[in-house]
N, C-alpha and C positions, 0 to 999 in steps of 0.2 A: 605256700607256706614260707618259702625262702624270700619272697617279696615282703612278707610281713616282718621277717628278720631284718631285711635291709632298712625298712622304715623304723623298726625298733632301734636299730643301731644309731640312726641319726637322732632320734628322740632321746636316747640315753646319753649321747654325747652332749646334747644341749642341756639336759637336766643336770648332769654332773658339772658342767661349766657354770650354770646358774647357781647351783648349790655352793660352789666355791666362791662365787661373787657375793653371796649373802652371808655365809657363815664362816668361811675359812680365813685363816691368817697366813695361808700359804697357797701356792698353786697359781694356775694361769688366770682364773677368775679374779683372784685377789690382786694380781698384777694389773689387770685391766681396770679394776675399780680404783686402785691407787693412782694409776696414770691419769684416769679421767678426773679425779678430784684435784689433781695438781695441774690440769690442763696441758698435759704432755701428749699431744695427739699422735706423734710418731710412736711413742711407747705403747699407745693403746692398740696399735695394729699388730704388734709383735705377738701377743697372745692369740689374737684372732687368726693370724696366718699359721701359727704353730698348731692350733687345733685343726685347722683345715688340712694341713699337711699330715696330721696324724689320722684323720678320718678317711682320706683318699685311699691309702693302701687297704684299710679294712673294707671299704666299699668295693674295691676291685676284687679282693679275695672272695667276698660273698657273690659277686657276679660270676666269677670263675666256678665257684661251687654250684651255683644255680645252673650253669651251662653244662657241667660235666655229665650228668645223666643223659641229657639230650644229645650230646656229642657221641656218647657211647652207643646209643640206640641207632642214630642215623649214620654213624660212621664219619662224622665231621661235616655233614651237609648243612648243619644248622649254623655254621660259622658265618655264612653270608647273610643270614636273617637277623642276627643279633648285633645291636649297635656296640661300638666301643672295642671292636676287635681289630 
């Protein structure tokens, strides 16, 4: 179930970003579209990097949340089996 939440988190971030690109006059998606229309390649990467930096902590929180029950049951023996620790 928590794996589904992690996948949904990624998809929801992408959808919000795309919605901002299409309909918004504000936000990171709008900044990306405006920079691409004026051929400012450096300014195009700023929203992309910002979204990535916002998504990483959320992804890590969900990983910790998924590992918490297994850590409690096994007394921490699961640490060596899970990546990213």
